[in-house]
DSSP file (Angstrom, degrees, kcal/mol; ACC not computed):
  #  RESIDUE AA STRUCTURE BP1 BP2  ACC     N-H-->O    O-->H-N    N-H-->O    O-->H-N    TCO  KAPPA ALPHA  PHI   PSI    X-CA   Y-CA   Z-CA
    1    1 A M              0   0    0      0, 0.0     2,-0.4     0, 0.0    19,-0.2   0.000 360.0 360.0 360.0 147.5    6.0   -7.4   10.0
    2    2 A T  E     -A   19   0A   0     17,-2.7    17,-2.8     0, 0.0     2,-0.1  -0.914 360.0-114.2-119.5 139.8    6.7   -3.7    9.9
    3    3 A Q  E     +A   18   0A   0     -2,-0.4     2,-0.3    15,-0.2    15,-0.3  -0.465  47.0 155.8 -70.5 140.2    4.6   -0.8   11.2
    4    4 A F  E     -A   17   0A   0     13,-2.3    13,-1.1    -2,-0.1    12,-0.4  -0.957  35.9-120.9-155.3 172.0    3.1    1.5    8.6
    5    5 A S  E     +     0   0A   0     -2,-0.3    74,-0.5     9,-0.2     2,-0.3  -0.916  33.3 161.5-119.5 147.2    0.3    4.0    7.9
    6    6 A A  E     -A   13   0A   0      7,-1.8     7,-3.3    -2,-0.3     2,-0.6  -0.989  39.8-117.7-157.9 157.6   -2.3    3.8    5.2
    7    7 A R  E     -AB  12  77A   0     70,-2.5    70,-3.1    -2,-0.3     2,-0.5  -0.923  32.2-176.3 -98.9 118.9   -5.6    5.2    4.2
    8    8 A I  E >   -AB  11  76A   0      3,-2.5     3,-1.6    -2,-0.6     2,-0.4  -0.973  65.1 -32.2-118.8 119.8   -8.1    2.3    3.9
    9    9 A G  T 3  S-     0   0    0     66,-3.2    68,-0.1    -2,-0.5    -2,-0.0  -0.600 126.9 -31.6  66.0-129.6  -11.5    3.3    2.7
   10   10 A G  T 3  S+     0   0    0     -2,-0.4     2,-0.4     2,-0.0    -1,-0.2   0.262 121.0  89.2-102.9  11.5  -12.0    6.8    4.0
   11   11 A I  E <   -A    8   0A   0     -3,-1.6    -3,-2.5     2,-0.0     2,-0.5  -0.925  65.7-140.6-118.8 132.0   -9.9    6.5    7.2
   12   12 A W  E     -A    7   0A   0     -2,-0.4     2,-0.7    -5,-0.3    -5,-0.3  -0.779  12.5-158.7 -85.4 127.8   -6.2    7.1    7.7
   13   13 A Y  E     -A    6   0A   0     -7,-3.3    -7,-1.8    -2,-0.5     2,-0.7  -0.933  11.8-164.2-105.8 109.0   -4.6    4.5   10.1
   14   14 A R  E     -     0   0A   0     -2,-0.7    -9,-0.2    -9,-0.2    -2,-0.0  -0.858  64.2 -26.4-105.0 116.4   -1.5    6.1   11.4
   15   15 A D  E    S+     0   0A   0     -2,-0.7    -1,-0.2     1,-0.1   -10,-0.2   0.718 112.9  94.9  58.8  26.7    1.1    3.8   13.1
   16   16 A V  E     +     0   0A   0    -12,-0.4    15,-3.0    -3,-0.1    16,-0.4   0.368  68.9  78.9-119.9  -0.6   -1.5    1.1   14.1
   17   17 A L  E     -AC   4  30A   0    -13,-1.1   -13,-2.3    13,-0.2     2,-0.4  -0.790  59.0-158.6-107.9 151.1   -1.0   -1.2   11.1
   18   18 A Q  E     -AC   3  29A   0     11,-2.5    11,-2.6    -2,-0.3     2,-0.4  -0.964  10.4-160.9-123.9 147.2    1.6   -3.7   10.4
   19   19 A I  E     +AC   2  28A   0    -17,-2.8   -17,-2.7    -2,-0.4     2,-0.3  -0.957  12.5 172.0-130.6 146.4    2.5   -5.0    6.9
   20   20 A G  E     - C   0  27A   0      7,-2.2     7,-3.3    -2,-0.4     2,-0.4  -0.982  17.4-144.9-146.7 155.4    4.3   -8.0    5.6
   21   21 A F  E     + C   0  26A   0     -2,-0.3     2,-0.2     5,-0.2     5,-0.2  -0.972  17.6 172.8-124.5 135.7    4.8   -9.5    2.2
   22   22 A D        -     0   0    0      3,-2.6    -2,-0.0    -2,-0.4     5,-0.0  -0.658  53.4 -77.6-124.9-169.9    5.0  -13.2    1.2
   23   23 A A  S    S+     0   0    0     -2,-0.2    73,-0.1     1,-0.2     3,-0.1   0.820 123.7  11.3 -62.4 -33.9    5.2  -14.8   -2.3
   24   24 A Q  S    S+     0   0    0      1,-0.1    18,-2.2    18,-0.1    19,-0.4   0.556 122.2  45.1-122.6 -11.8    1.5  -14.5   -3.1
   25   25 A D  E     - D   0  41A   0     16,-0.3    -3,-2.6    17,-0.1     2,-0.4  -0.938  60.2-134.7-136.3 153.6   -0.1  -12.2   -0.5
   26   26 A V  E     -CD  21  40A   0     14,-2.5    14,-2.8    -2,-0.3     2,-0.5  -0.905  29.1-149.9 -97.6 139.6    0.3   -8.9    1.3
   27   27 A V  E     -CD  20  39A   0     -7,-3.3    -7,-2.2    -2,-0.4     2,-0.4  -0.954  14.2-174.8-116.2 125.0   -0.5   -9.3    5.0
   28   28 A I  E     -CD  19  38A   0     10,-2.9    10,-2.9    -2,-0.5     2,-0.4  -0.979   3.0-168.9-123.6 130.3   -1.9   -6.4    7.0
   29   29 A R  E     -CD  18  37A   0    -11,-2.6   -11,-2.5    -2,-0.4     2,-0.6  -0.968  11.7-150.3-119.6 132.2   -2.5   -6.5   10.7
   30   30 A N  E     -CD  17  36A   0      6,-2.5     6,-1.6    -2,-0.4   -13,-0.2  -0.905  10.5-175.3-100.4 117.8   -4.5   -3.9   12.6
   31   31 A N        +     0   0    0    -15,-3.0     2,-0.5    -2,-0.6     4,-0.2   0.378  51.3 106.1 -93.8   3.3   -3.2   -3.6   16.2
   32   32 A M  S    S-     0   0    0    -16,-0.4     2,-0.3     2,-0.2     4,-0.1  -0.721  97.0 -32.2 -87.5 128.3   -5.8   -1.1   17.3
   33   33 A G  S    S+     0   0    0     -2,-0.5     2,-0.4     2,-0.1     0, 0.0  -0.492 136.0  19.3  66.8-126.2   -8.5   -2.6   19.5
   34   34 A F  S    S-     0   0    0     -2,-0.3     2,-0.4     1,-0.1    -2,-0.2  -0.645  91.3-121.3 -75.8 127.6   -9.0   -6.2   18.5
   35   35 A S        -     0   0    0     -2,-0.4     2,-0.4    -4,-0.2    -4,-0.2  -0.553  37.6-177.5 -70.7 126.0   -6.0   -7.3   16.6
   36   36 A S  E     -D   30   0A   0     -6,-1.6    -6,-2.5    -2,-0.4     2,-0.4  -0.961  14.9-152.3-128.8 148.0   -7.1   -8.5   13.1
   37   37 A L  E     -D   29   0A   0     -2,-0.4     2,-0.4    -8,-0.2    -8,-0.2  -0.965   9.7-172.2-122.2 132.4   -5.1  -10.0   10.3
   38   38 A V  E     -D   28   0A   0    -10,-2.9   -10,-2.9    -2,-0.4     2,-0.5  -0.990   7.9-160.8-127.0 132.4   -6.0   -9.7    6.5
   39   39 A R  E     -D   27   0A   0     -2,-0.4   -12,-0.2   -12,-0.2    -2,-0.0  -0.960   9.7-171.9-110.1 125.4   -4.3  -11.5    3.7
   40   40 A I  E     -D   26   0A   0    -14,-2.8   -14,-2.5    -2,-0.5     5,-0.1  -0.964  21.5-131.0-120.3 116.3   -4.8  -10.0    0.2
   41   41 A P  E >   -D   25   0A   0      0, 0.0     3,-2.2     0, 0.0   -16,-0.3  -0.398  19.0-126.7 -62.0 139.2   -3.6  -11.9   -2.8
   42   42 A Y  G >  S+     0   0    0    -18,-2.2     3,-1.8     1,-0.3   -17,-0.1   0.848 109.2  61.4 -57.0 -34.7   -1.6   -9.7   -5.1
   43   43 A N  G 3  S+     0   0    0    -19,-0.4    -1,-0.3     1,-0.3   -18,-0.1   0.521  99.3  57.3 -74.7  -0.9   -3.8  -10.6   -8.1
   44   44 A H  G <  S+     0   0    0     -3,-2.2    28,-0.6    27,-0.0     2,-0.5   0.338  89.7  90.9-102.3   3.6   -6.7   -9.1   -6.2
   45   45 A I  E <   -E   71   0A   0     -3,-1.8     2,-0.4    -4,-0.2    26,-0.2  -0.873  59.3-164.4-105.2 129.5   -5.0   -5.7   -5.9
   46   46 A E  E     -E   70   0A   0     24,-2.9    24,-2.2    -2,-0.5     2,-0.6  -0.938  17.8-132.5-114.4 132.1   -5.6   -3.1   -8.6
   47   47 A L  E     +E   69   0A   0     -2,-0.4    22,-0.2    22,-0.2     3,-0.1  -0.749  28.7 171.2 -82.0 118.6   -3.5    0.0   -9.1
   48   48 A L  E     +     0   0A   0     20,-2.8     2,-0.3    -2,-0.6    21,-0.2   0.794  67.6  12.4 -95.4 -36.5   -5.8    3.0   -9.5
   49   49 A Q  E     -E   68   0A   0     19,-2.1    19,-2.3     3,-0.0    -1,-0.3  -0.943  67.9-139.2-150.2 122.1   -3.3    5.8   -9.4
   50   50 A Q        -     0   0    0     -2,-0.3     2,-0.1    17,-0.2    15,-0.1  -0.385  42.4 -91.9 -69.1 153.5    0.5    5.8   -9.6
   51   51 A P        -     0   0    0      0, 0.0     2,-0.4     0, 0.0    -1,-0.1  -0.485  45.5-151.4 -63.0 139.3    2.4    8.2   -7.3
   52   52 A E        -     0   0    0     14,-0.1    13,-2.4    -2,-0.1     2,-0.2  -0.935   7.6-127.2-117.5 140.0    3.0   11.5   -9.0
   53   53 A S  E     +G   64   0B   0     -2,-0.4     2,-0.3    11,-0.2    11,-0.2  -0.544  33.6 164.5 -83.9 149.4    5.9   13.8   -8.4
   54   54 A F  E     -G   63   0B   0      9,-2.4     9,-3.1    -2,-0.2     2,-0.4  -0.979  27.2-143.0-155.2 161.1    5.4   17.5   -7.6
   55   55 A Q        -     0   0    0     -2,-0.3     7,-0.1     7,-0.2     3,-0.1  -1.000  10.2-148.8-128.4 130.7    7.3   20.5   -6.2
   56   56 A A  S    S+     0   0    0      5,-0.4     2,-0.3    -2,-0.4    -1,-0.1   0.901  89.4   0.6 -64.0 -40.7    5.6   23.0   -3.9
   57   57 A T  S >  S-     0   0    0      4,-0.2     3,-0.9    -3,-0.1    -1,-0.1  -0.897  83.6-101.9-136.9 168.4    8.0   25.7   -5.4
   58   58 A R  T 3  S+     0   0    0     -2,-0.3    -2,-0.0     1,-0.2    -1,-0.0   0.784 123.1  47.9 -62.3 -25.5   10.8   25.5   -7.9
   59   59 A M  T 3  S+     0   0    0      2,-0.1    -1,-0.2    -4,-0.0     2,-0.1   0.586  94.5  93.9 -92.2 -11.9   13.3   25.5   -5.1
   60   60 A S  S <  S-     0   0    0     -3,-0.9     2,-0.1     1,-0.1     3,-0.1  -0.346  83.0 -95.3 -82.4 163.4   11.7   22.8   -3.0
   61   61 A E        -     0   0    0      1,-0.1    -5,-0.4    -2,-0.1     2,-0.2  -0.360  47.0 -93.4 -72.8 154.7   12.5   19.1   -3.0
   62   62 A T        -     0   0    0     -7,-0.1     2,-0.3    -2,-0.1    -7,-0.2  -0.510  46.9-174.5 -70.0 133.2   10.5   16.8   -5.1
   63   63 A E  E     -G   54   0B   0     -9,-3.1    -9,-2.4    -2,-0.2     2,-0.4  -0.766  12.9-134.6-121.4 170.1    7.6   15.1   -3.2
   64   64 A Y  E     -G   53   0B   0     -2,-0.3   -11,-0.2   -11,-0.2    16,-0.2  -0.971  10.4-126.7-131.9 143.7    5.2   12.4   -4.3
   65   65 A T        -     0   0    0    -13,-2.4     2,-0.1    -2,-0.4   -13,-0.0  -0.462  44.7 -91.8 -76.3 157.6    1.4   12.0   -4.0
   66   66 A P        -     0   0    0      0, 0.0    13,-0.2     0, 0.0     2,-0.2  -0.392  39.8-119.2 -66.7 149.5    0.2    8.7   -2.4
   67   67 A A  E     - F   0  78A   0     11,-2.3    11,-2.1    12,-0.1     2,-0.5  -0.561  23.6-138.7 -82.3 156.5   -0.6    5.8   -4.7
   68   68 A L  E     +EF  49  77A   0    -19,-2.3   -20,-2.8     9,-0.2   -19,-2.1  -0.979  24.4 173.5-124.3 125.3   -4.1    4.5   -4.8
   69   69 A F  E     -EF  47  76A   0      7,-2.9     7,-2.9    -2,-0.5     2,-0.4  -0.763  17.3-146.7-120.0 166.1   -4.9    0.8   -4.9
   70   70 A R  E     +EF  46  75A   0    -24,-2.2   -24,-2.9    -2,-0.3     2,-0.4  -0.997  16.5 172.9-137.5 135.5   -8.2   -1.1   -4.7
   71   71 A A  E >  S-EF  45  74A   0      3,-2.4     3,-1.9    -2,-0.4   -26,-0.2  -0.975  75.6  -9.8-140.2 124.7   -8.7   -4.5   -3.2
   72   72 A G  T 3  S-     0   0    0    -28,-0.6     3,-0.1    -2,-0.4   -27,-0.1   0.829 129.1 -55.5  59.1  32.5  -12.2   -6.1   -2.7
   73   73 A G  T 3  S+     0   0    0      1,-0.2     2,-0.5     0, 0.0    -1,-0.3   0.451 114.3 116.9  81.3   0.0  -13.8   -2.8   -3.6
   74   74 A V  E <   - F   0  71A   0     -3,-1.9    -3,-2.4   -65,-0.0     2,-0.3  -0.884  61.7-132.7-106.4 129.8  -11.9   -0.9   -0.9
   75   75 A E  E     - F   0  70A   0     -2,-0.5   -66,-3.2    -5,-0.2     2,-0.4  -0.584  17.7-163.4 -80.8 141.7   -9.5    1.9   -1.8
   76   76 A I  E     -BF   8  69A   0     -7,-2.9    -7,-2.9    -2,-0.3     2,-0.5  -0.987   1.5-161.0-128.3 119.3   -6.1    1.8   -0.2
   77   77 A G  E     -BF   7  68A   0    -70,-3.1   -70,-2.5    -2,-0.4     2,-0.3  -0.887  14.6-178.3-103.0 129.0   -3.8    4.9   -0.2
   78   78 A L  E     - F   0  67A   0    -11,-2.1   -11,-2.3    -2,-0.5   -72,-0.1  -0.948  25.5-116.3-129.1 146.1   -0.1    4.4    0.5
   79   79 A D     >  -     0   0    0    -74,-0.5     4,-2.5    -2,-0.3     5,-0.2  -0.137  46.9 -88.8 -69.2 176.5    2.8    6.8    0.7
   80   80 A T  H  > S+     0   0    0    -16,-0.2     4,-2.3     1,-0.2     5,-0.2   0.890 123.7  50.7 -57.8 -46.5    5.7    6.5   -1.8
   81   81 A H  H  > S+     0   0    0      1,-0.2     4,-1.8     2,-0.2    -1,-0.2   0.948 116.1  39.7 -59.4 -51.3    7.8    4.0    0.1
   82   82 A W  H  > S+     0   0    0      1,-0.2     4,-2.6     2,-0.2    -1,-0.2   0.808 111.7  58.0 -73.3 -28.3    4.9    1.5    0.6
   83   83 A S  H  X S+     0   0    0     -4,-2.5     4,-2.7     2,-0.2    -1,-0.2   0.932 107.0  48.5 -61.5 -45.1    3.5    2.1   -2.8
   84   84 A A  H  X S+     0   0    0     -4,-2.3     4,-2.4    -5,-0.2    -2,-0.2   0.901 111.1  50.5 -62.5 -40.9    6.9    1.0   -4.3
   85   85 A Q  H  X S+     0   0    0     -4,-1.8     4,-2.4     2,-0.2     5,-0.2   0.938 111.5  47.8 -61.8 -47.4    6.9   -2.1   -2.1
   86   86 A F  H  X S+     0   0    0     -4,-2.6     4,-2.7     1,-0.2     5,-0.2   0.947 113.1  48.1 -56.7 -50.5    3.4   -3.0   -3.2
   87   87 A L  H  X S+     0   0    0     -4,-2.7     4,-2.3     1,-0.2    -1,-0.2   0.878 111.4  50.0 -62.4 -40.0    4.2   -2.5   -6.9
   88   88 A Q  H  X S+     0   0    0     -4,-2.4     4,-2.5     2,-0.2    -1,-0.2   0.932 114.1  44.0 -63.9 -46.0    7.5   -4.5   -6.6
   89   89 A H  H  X S+     0   0    0     -4,-2.4     4,-2.3     2,-0.2    -2,-0.2   0.876 113.1  51.4 -68.9 -36.7    5.7   -7.5   -4.9
   90   90 A M  H  X S+     0   0    0     -4,-2.7     4,-2.2    -5,-0.2    -1,-0.2   0.923 112.5  46.8 -64.1 -42.6    2.8   -7.3   -7.4
   91   91 A A  H  X S+     0   0    0     -4,-2.3     4,-2.2    -5,-0.2    -2,-0.2   0.910 111.9  49.7 -66.5 -42.4    5.1   -7.3  -10.3
   92   92 A A  H  X S+     0   0    0     -4,-2.5     4,-2.1     1,-0.2    -1,-0.2   0.906 112.3  48.1 -62.8 -41.0    7.2  -10.2   -8.9
   93   93 A N  H  X S+     0   0    0     -4,-2.3     4,-1.9     1,-0.2    -1,-0.2   0.896 109.4  53.1 -66.5 -39.3    4.0  -12.2   -8.3
   94   94 A S  H  X S+     0   0    0     -4,-2.2     4,-0.7     1,-0.2    -2,-0.2   0.900 110.9  46.4 -62.9 -41.2    2.8  -11.5  -11.8
   95   95 A L  H  < S+     0   0    0     -4,-2.2     3,-0.4     1,-0.2    -1,-0.2   0.881 111.9  51.5 -67.1 -38.6    6.0  -12.8  -13.3
   96   96 A A  H  < S+     0   0    0     -4,-2.1    -2,-0.2     1,-0.2    -1,-0.2   0.813 113.6  43.5 -69.5 -30.6    6.0  -15.9  -11.1
   97   97 A T  H  <        0   0    0     -4,-1.9    -1,-0.2     1,-0.2    -2,-0.2   0.518 360.0 360.0 -95.4  -5.1    2.4  -16.8  -12.1
   98   98 A S     <        0   0    0     -4,-0.7    -1,-0.2    -3,-0.4    -2,-0.1   0.493 360.0 360.0 -87.4 360.0    2.7  -16.2  -15.8
């Protein structure tokens, strides 16, 4: 499992979450306080908003907005790297189950 940050619901969890991917689920562990583990099947995750590119000025580097997902009625905001990981695993699972 790898440490990451995400917005879950209305709260940003910075560097207290760990994430792992298996064939059918994403696994998220919260190491803050009581350690808790959540498994979310990929087919229960809905993409609400793709990451969008933007530039603060014409001379600045391209940046990306966080992607927005929903699972079990809870919104999950992820940076570009983790958004790409989620999308790849969701797509692979979708192909495997079709």
